[in-house]
C-alpha positions as CSV (number, residue, x, y, z in Angstrom):
1,M,0.0,0.0,0.0
2,W,1.3,3.4,-0.9
3,G,-0.4,6.8,-0.6
4,G,-3.8,5.3,-0.7
5,F,-3.0,3.4,-3.9
6,I,-1.9,-0.1,-4.8
7,M,1.5,-0.2,-6.5
8,V,2.5,-2.3,-9.5
9,S,6.3,-2.5,-9.1
10,K,7.1,-4.2,-12.4
11,E,5.5,-4.4,-15.8
12,K,2.7,-6.9,-16.0
13,E,0.7,-8.4,-18.9
14,L,-2.7,-6.9,-19.4
15,Q,-4.6,-9.9,-17.9
16,E,-2.4,-9.8,-14.8
17,L,-3.0,-6.1,-14.6
18,D,-6.8,-6.6,-14.8
19,D,-6.6,-9.2,-12.0
20,F,-4.4,-6.9,-9.9
21,Y,-6.8,-4.0,-10.3
22,N,-9.8,-6.2,-9.4
23,N,-8.0,-7.3,-6.2
24,A,-7.2,-3.6,-5.5
25,L,-11.0,-2.9,-5.7
26,L,-11.7,-5.6,-3.2
27,L,-9.3,-3.7,-0.8
28,G,-11.2,-0.5,-1.4
29,E,-8.6,1.1,-3.7
30,T,-9.7,2.7,-7.0
31,R,-6.3,3.3,-8.5
32,I,-3.1,1.5,-9.0
33,V,0.4,2.8,-9.9
34,Y,1.8,1.5,-13.1
35,K,5.3,2.7,-14.2
36,D,5.1,6.5,-14.0
37,F,1.3,6.7,-13.9
38,E,-1.7,6.3,-11.7
39,I,-4.3,4.4,-13.6
40,S,-7.9,3.2,-13.0
41,K,-10.9,2.1,-15.0
42,T,-13.9,4.0,-16.3
43,K,-17.4,2.9,-15.5
44,D,-17.3,1.3,-19.0
45,G,-14.3,-0.7,-18.1
46,L,-11.8,1.2,-20.1
47,W,-8.3,1.9,-18.7
48,R,-7.8,5.5,-17.9
49,L,-4.5,7.3,-17.1
50,D,-5.3,9.5,-14.1
51,R,-2.0,11.1,-13.3
52,F,1.6,11.4,-14.4
53,I,4.0,10.9,-11.5
54,P,7.2,12.8,-12.2
55,N,10.3,11.0,-11.1
56,M,12.7,13.5,-9.6
57,D,15.7,11.2,-10.1
58,K,15.2,10.9,-13.9
59,K,13.6,13.6,-15.9
60,I,11.6,11.7,-18.6
61,K,12.2,13.4,-22.0
62,E,9.7,11.5,-24.0
63,L,6.1,10.7,-23.0
64,N,5.3,7.0,-23.5
65,I,1.6,6.3,-22.7
66,P,0.9,2.6,-22.2
67,S,-0.8,1.0,-25.2
68,F,-3.7,-0.3,-23.3
69,I,-4.8,3.2,-22.1
70,K,-8.0,4.4,-23.8
71,V,-8.8,7.6,-21.8
72,I,-6.5,10.4,-20.6
73,G,-8.0,11.6,-17.3
74,C,-8.8,15.0,-15.9
75,G,-5.7,17.0,-15.1
76,A,-3.4,13.9,-15.8
77,F,-0.6,16.0,-17.2
78,I,-1.4,19.4,-15.9
79,F,1.6,21.8,-15.9
80,S,3.8,19.0,-17.2
81,Y,7.2,19.9,-18.9
82,F,6.9,17.8,-22.1
83,K,7.4,20.1,-25.2
84,S,6.5,17.5,-27.8
85,V,3.6,15.1,-27.2
86,T,2.3,12.3,-29.4
87,I,-0.9,10.8,-28.2
88,P,-0.8,7.1,-29.3
89,E,-3.4,5.3,-31.4
90,G,-6.1,3.7,-29.3
91,I,-6.9,6.8,-27.2
92,I,-10.5,7.7,-27.7
93,K,-11.0,10.6,-25.1
94,I,-8.9,13.3,-23.5
95,E,-10.7,14.6,-20.4
96,D,-10.9,18.2,-19.0
97,M,-7.7,20.0,-18.3
98,A,-5.6,16.9,-19.1
99,F,-2.6,19.0,-20.4
100,N,-3.7,22.4,-19.1
101,G,-0.6,24.7,-18.7
102,A,1.8,22.1,-20.1
103,K,4.8,23.3,-22.1
104,I,3.7,21.6,-25.3
105,R,4.9,23.1,-28.6
106,E,4.3,20.2,-30.9
107,L,1.1,18.0,-30.6
108,S,0.1,14.9,-32.6
109,L,-3.4,13.5,-32.0
110,P,-4.4,9.9,-33.0
111,S,-7.0,8.9,-35.6
112,T,-8.9,7.0,-32.9
113,L,-9.6,10.1,-30.8
114,M,-13.3,11.1,-30.6
115,E,-13.6,13.8,-27.8
116,I,-11.4,16.5,-26.3
117,G,-12.6,17.9,-23.0
118,N,-12.8,21.4,-21.6
119,M,-9.4,23.3,-21.2
120,A,-7.6,20.1,-22.2
121,F,-4.8,22.0,-23.9
122,S,-5.4,25.5,-22.7
123,S,-2.4,27.7,-21.9
124,C,0.1,25.6,-23.8
125,H,2.5,26.7,-26.5
126,I,1.1,24.8,-29.5
127,K,2.0,26.3,-32.8
128,E,0.3,24.0,-35.4
129,L,-2.8,22.0,-34.7
130,Y,-4.3,19.2,-36.8
131,I,-7.5,17.6,-35.4
132,P,-8.2,14.2,-36.9
133,D,-11.4,13.4,-38.7
134,S,-12.4,11.0,-35.9
135,V,-12.9,13.9,-33.4
136,K,-16.6,14.7,-33.0
137,S,-16.4,17.4,-30.3
138,I,-14.0,19.9,-28.7
139,G,-15.0,21.3,-25.3
140,S,-15.0,24.9,-24.0
141,H,-11.7,26.7,-23.7
142,T,-10.0,23.5,-25.0
143,F,-7.1,25.3,-26.8
144,A,-7.6,28.8,-25.3
145,D,-4.5,30.9,-24.7
146,N,-2.2,29.2,-27.0
147,F,-0.7,32.6,-28.0
148,C,1.7,31.3,-30.6
149,M,-0.8,29.1,-32.5
150,K,-0.7,30.0,-36.2
151,T,-2.4,27.1,-38.0
152,V,-5.5,25.1,-37.2
153,S,-7.0,22.3,-39.3
154,I,-10.3,20.8,-38.3
155,P,-12.7,18.4,-39.9
156,C,-16.1,19.1,-41.3
157,G,-19.0,18.3,-38.9
158,I,-17.1,18.7,-35.7
159,F,-18.6,20.6,-32.7
160,V,-16.3,23.4,-31.5
161,G,-17.2,24.4,-27.9
162,D,-17.5,27.8,-26.2
163,L,-14.4,29.9,-26.5
164,A,-12.4,26.9,-27.6
165,F,-9.7,28.9,-29.3
166,T,-10.1,32.2,-27.5
167,R,-7.0,34.4,-27.5
168,C,-5.1,31.9,-29.7
169,G,-2.4,33.3,-32.0
170,K,-2.1,36.7,-30.2
171,D,1.7,36.6,-30.8
172,V,1.4,35.6,-34.5
173,G,1.0,38.0,-37.4
174,E,-2.3,37.6,-39.3
175,K,-0.5,36.9,-42.6
176,N,1.1,33.9,-41.0
177,A,-2.1,32.4,-39.7
178,R,-4.3,29.8,-41.4
179,L,-7.6,28.2,-40.4
180,E,-8.6,25.2,-42.5
181,I,-11.9,23.2,-42.5
182,R,-11.4,19.9,-44.2
183,N,-13.9,18.0,-46.4
184,G,-16.4,20.9,-46.5
185,E,-17.2,24.0,-44.5
186,K,-20.0,22.9,-42.2
187,I,-19.0,22.9,-38.5
188,K,-21.1,23.4,-35.4
189,L,-20.1,26.2,-33.1
190,G,-20.7,27.0,-29.5
191,H,-20.4,30.5,-28.1
192,S,-17.7,32.6,-29.8
193,P,-15.1,29.8,-30.1
194,F,-12.6,32.1,-31.8
195,L,-13.2,35.2,-29.7
196,Y,-10.1,37.5,-29.4
197,S,-8.1,35.0,-31.4
198,I,-6.2,35.7,-34.7
199,F,-8.7,33.4,-36.4
200,N,-11.8,35.4,-35.3
201,K,-12.3,37.6,-38.4
202,M,-10.1,36.0,-41.0
203,N,-11.3,34.0,-43.9
204,Y,-11.0,30.3,-43.4
205,F,-9.7,27.8,-46.0
206,V,-12.0,25.0,-47.2
207,S,-10.3,21.8,-48.5
């Protein structure tokens, strides 16, 4: 027992991990520690990464999310130091504030991703953003305050939540900015998703 969690001290096969987690539940624990992460299961039985545990003895330069993870949990990487992040294939949801305030400059999202929560990548340093066709909705303030964001490419039919891109691109000249809507021009908008951003009044490109 450690800090209210059950620890997995060595890498386990997925079935062993399932058994270990079920035993932890019997002991009243809802999370286990796996490598550098606290993990749990959603009510639908999907593995969720709840929190990144920085190791002060070794600064991890590359983020390697376990392949069995399907959901990145609320605040899992809040204020983390990773500058380049590739979310692996298999992830279907990124919850609220997952990477809020992180130092991300480069972001790659998987073709399996369906939903990005509120403030998930707000106050980062993302310069170029490509949202896959699989994504159906972006929450409120999801990418807000990425001041150096200069290009955004989003798929047709997506829902873009309230103030999702507010104040994005403030540090970028308008001639260097580009907003692209792929496969048509129909998107669903919440309240003022591009308010005070460089994309607010510019013409968007339809591909």
